[in-house]
C-alpha positions in Angstrom: -5.0 -8.7 105.1 -4.7 -12.0 106.8 -6.7 -10.7 109.9 -9.3 -9.2 107.5 -9.8 -12.3 105.9 -9.9 -14.2 109.2 -12.6 -11.5 110.6 -14.3 -12.3 107.3 -14.4 -15.8 107.7 -15.3 -15.2 111.6 -18.4 -13.1 110.5 -19.7 -15.8 108.1 -19.2 -18.6 110.9 -21.1 -16.4 113.4 -24.1 -15.6 111.1 -24.3 -19.2 110.4 -24.4 -20.0 114.1 -27.0 -17.2 114.9 -29.0 -19.1 112.4 -28.3 -22.5 113.5 -27.6 -23.7 109.8 -24.4 -25.9 110.9 -25.8 -29.5 110.6 -24.5 -31.7 113.3 -23.7 -35.4 112.8 -26.2 -38.0 113.6 -25.0 -41.4 114.4 -26.5 -43.7 111.8 -25.2 -46.7 109.7 -25.6 -46.5 106.0 -28.4 -48.4 104.1 -27.1 -52.2 103.8 -28.6 -54.8 101.5 -28.4 -57.4 104.5 -27.4 -57.6 108.2 -23.5 -58.5 108.4 -22.0 -59.9 111.5 -19.7 -56.9 113.1 -16.4 -58.6 112.5 -17.5 -58.9 108.6 -14.6 -57.4 106.4 -16.3 -55.0 104.3 -13.6 -52.8 102.8 -10.1 -53.1 102.3 -7.5 -50.3 102.1 -3.7 -50.9 101.1 -3.9 -54.4 102.1 -5.8 -53.8 105.4 -9.3 -55.0 106.1 -11.6 -53.1 108.0 -14.8 -54.5 109.7 -18.7 -53.6 109.6 -18.3 -52.4 113.0 -15.2 -50.3 112.1 -16.8 -48.7 109.0 -19.9 -48.2 110.9 -17.8 -46.2 113.6 -16.4 -44.4 110.9 -19.4 -43.3 109.3 -21.2 -42.5 112.5 -20.0 -38.8 112.6 -20.9 -38.0 109.0 -24.0 -35.8 108.4 -27.1 -37.4 106.7 -26.4 -36.1 103.2 -22.8 -37.6 103.3 -24.2 -41.1 104.5 -26.7 -40.9 101.4 -23.8 -40.5 99.3 -22.3 -43.4 100.8 -25.4 -45.6 100.2 -25.7 -44.4 96.6 -22.1 -44.9 95.6 -19.8 -46.4 98.2 -16.5 -46.6 95.8 -15.8 -43.0 95.4 -17.4 -42.3 98.9 -15.0 -44.5 100.8 -11.9 -43.7 98.7 -12.4 -40.1 99.8 -13.3 -41.0 103.3 -10.1 -43.0 103.7 -7.8 -40.4 101.9 -9.0 -37.9 104.3 -8.2 -40.1 107.0 -4.7 -40.8 105.5 -4.1 -37.0 105.2 -5.1 -36.2 108.5 -2.7 -38.9 110.2 0.0 -37.5 108.4 -0.9 -34.2 109.3 -1.1 -35.0 113.0 2.4 -36.9 112.7 3.7 -33.8 111.4 2.2 -31.9 114.4 0.5 -29.4 111.8 -2.4 -29.1 114.4 0.0 -27.3 116.9 1.5 -24.8 114.3 0.0 -21.5 113.1 -2.2 -20.9 111.4 -3.8 -24.3 111.7 -3.8 -24.4 115.5 -6.0 -21.5 115.5 -8.3 -22.7 112.7 -8.5 -26.0 114.2 -9.6 -24.2 117.8 -11.9 -21.9 116.0 -13.8 -25.0 114.0 -13.8 -27.0 117.2 -15.2 -24.2 119.1 -17.8 -23.5 116.5 -19.0 -27.2 116.4 -19.1 -27.4 120.3 -21.5 -24.2 120.2 -23.7 -25.8 117.9 -23.6 -28.9 120.0 -24.6 -27.1 122.8 -27.3 -25.2 120.9 -28.7 -28.6 119.8 -28.2 -30.3 123.2 -30.3 -27.6 125.0 -33.0 -27.7 122.3 -33.3 -31.4 122.5 -33.7 -31.0 126.1 -36.3 -28.3 126.1 -39.6 -29.7 127.9 -43.0 -28.8 127.1 -45.9 -30.5 128.9 -49.4 -31.3 127.8 -50.8 -29.1 130.3 -49.1 -26.3 129.2 -50.1 -26.9 125.6 -53.9 -27.1 126.7 -53.2 -24.0 128.8 -51.8 -22.1 125.8 -54.4 -23.0 123.6 -57.5 -22.0 126.0 -55.8 -18.5 126.4 -55.2 -18.1 122.7 -58.1 -19.7 121.0 -58.6 -16.7 118.7 -55.3 -17.6 116.9 -56.8 -20.9 115.8 -59.9 -19.2 114.6 -61.2 -20.4 111.2 -63.3 -18.6 109.0 -65.4 -19.8 105.6 -65.6 -17.3 103.3 -67.5 -16.3 100.0 -66.0 -14.0 97.6 -67.0 -11.6 94.7 -63.9 -10.2 92.8 -64.0 -7.3 90.4 -60.8 -7.4 88.5 -59.2 -4.1 87.0 -56.0 -3.2 84.8 -54.5 0.3 84.8 -53.5 -0.4 81.1 -56.1 -2.6 79.7 -55.5 -3.6 76.2 -58.1 -3.2 73.6 -60.2 -6.7 73.4 -59.7 -8.5 70.1 -63.2 -9.4 69.8 -65.4 -6.0 69.9 -68.3 -7.6 71.7 -65.9 -8.9 74.5 -66.1 -7.5 77.8 -64.1 -4.4 78.3 -61.6 -4.5 80.9 -62.1 -2.3 83.9 -59.7 0.3 85.2 -58.7 0.6 88.8 -61.2 3.5 89.4 -64.0 1.7 87.5 -63.6 -1.7 89.5 -63.4 0.3 92.9 -66.9 2.1 91.9 -68.6 -1.1 90.7 -67.0 -2.9 94.3 -68.7 -0.4 96.1 -72.1 -0.5 94.5 -72.2 -4.3 94.7 -71.0 -4.0 98.4 -73.7 -1.5 99.3 -76.3 -3.8 97.9 -75.3 -6.5 99.7 -75.4 -4.7 102.9 -79.1 -3.6 102.1 -79.8 -7.3 101.7 -79.1 -8.6 98.4 -78.5 -12.1 97.6 -74.5 -12.9 97.6 -74.9 -15.7 95.6 -76.8 -14.1 92.7 -74.5 -11.1 92.6 -71.5 -13.0 92.9 -72.5 -15.3 89.6 -73.4 -12.3 87.7 -70.4 -10.0 88.7 -67.5 -12.0 89.9 -64.4 -12.3 87.8 -63.4 -15.4 89.7 -65.3 -17.6 87.4 -64.5 -20.8 89.7 -66.1 -19.5 92.8 -68.6 -17.5 90.9 -70.0 -20.7 89.6 -70.3 -21.9 93.2 -72.4 -18.6 94.2 -69.0 -17.2 95.6 -68.4 -19.9 97.7 -64.5 -19.7 98.1 -62.5 -21.4 101.2 -61.8 -22.0 104.7 -59.1 -20.2 105.8 -56.7 -20.1 109.2 -55.2 -17.3 110.9 -51.9 -19.2 110.5 -52.2 -19.4 106.6 -50.3 -17.7 104.1 -52.9 -15.2 102.9 -52.4 -11.8 102.0 -52.6 -9.6 105.3 -55.4 -7.3 104.1 -57.7 -10.0 103.2 -56.9 -12.1 106.4 -57.4 -8.7 108.5 -60.6 -7.9 106.9 -62.0 -11.5 107.2 -61.4 -12.1 110.7 -63.1 -8.8 111.8 -66.2 -10.1 110.6 -68.9 -12.1 112.4 -70.7 -14.9 110.5 -72.9 -13.4 108.0 -71.3 -10.4 107.7 -69.8 -8.6 104.4 -66.7 -6.6 104.2 -66.2 -3.5 102.1 -64.0 -3.9 99.0 -60.5 -4.9 99.7 -58.0 -3.6 97.1 -55.2 -6.0 95.8 -52.8 -5.9 93.1 -55.0 -6.9 90.2 -58.7 -6.2 91.7 -61.1 -5.5 94.5 -62.5 -8.5 96.7 -66.0 -8.4 98.4 -65.7 -11.0 101.2 -68.6 -12.5 103.3 -67.8 -14.7 106.3 -70.3 -17.6 106.1 -69.0 -19.5 108.9 -66.8 -19.0 112.4 -65.1 -21.8 114.1 -62.0 -22.6 116.2 -59.9 -25.7 115.4 -60.2 -28.3 117.9 -57.1 -28.9 120.4 -56.4 -32.2 118.8 -55.8 -30.6 115.6 -53.3 -28.0 116.6 -51.7 -30.0 119.7 -48.6 -30.8 117.5 -48.1 -27.4 116.4 -48.4 -26.2 119.8 -45.8 -28.3 121.1 -43.3 -27.0 118.5 -44.4 -23.4 119.0 -43.8 -23.6 122.7 -40.6 -25.4 122.3 -39.6 -22.6 120.0 -40.5 -20.0 122.3 -38.7 -21.7 125.3 -35.6 -21.9 123.1 -35.8 -18.2 121.9 -36.0 -17.2 125.5 -32.9 -19.2 126.4 -30.9 -17.8 123.7 -32.1 -14.2 124.2 -30.9 -14.7 127.8 -27.4 -16.1 126.7 -26.9 -13.2 124.4 -27.9 -10.6 127.0 -25.3 -12.1 129.5 -22.9 -12.1 127.2 -23.0 -8.6 125.6 -20.1 -7.3 124.0 -19.0 -3.8 123.7 -16.4 -2.5 121.1 -13.7 -0.6 122.7 -11.4 0.0 119.8 -13.5 -0.5 116.5 -10.4 0.6 114.6 -8.5 -2.8 115.4 -11.4 -4.4 113.2 -10.9 -1.7 110.5 -14.3 -0.3 111.3 -14.3 3.5 110.3 -15.5 5.9 112.8 
């Protein structure tokens, strides 16, 4: 039972490490209303005073969220901090860190912390030069392509409710909407005016009022994949076949084709290349530390 509980905890720990979700402390002092000399007593505990320098050093190992709590409400935060210090001092006096299961748990926690510290240390030292960024940009300009588009949207409902107003427009079924969209697309390819057909037919009233003018989108933006695929296949001035989505068909016209300038994407490139270098390092590390389970039954694994 104990071993299974340990393995469960270890699995959770490893999963967190793999996702790099364990925050490491950042040396920082809490927000203070005024600068104080380092030897100023700022806290008294059981009759013993602690200086601004001492308290700053104590807080230096705390993560940012804990520091925020100290600044927001120092009384309970400092009570907790000194209680932890008191109890840990007593534990060390009793040499609990040398006894099982505390010894093993402390070692596991220490190794977990140091592993994450090493990950962060490596990540901080990854170097990406301006020359690398610009070379990547020139080689992959298509990734930074933009498209200005106009749309005609033909909505449908497979279970349309009868309109309350008998004179209101009847909702189209999917089959009817597809047929209508295909007819409009054919007219456009034959030379019909996109803006006129958008104003007359599009169920996206906001863009219809502007002759179908919709937006300028980037490859990196979170648009439906089918829409992006259709748009970026088009040259400027071309019109797509109807693209089916959950509630309607889109007829897309690409009105302009551009590329984001290098200076606009430089910071994005830096982070992307840094992430790629870090990922390569991590993959190589995993490869060189491949594990082979010789006895699955030891871990409670069923064959």
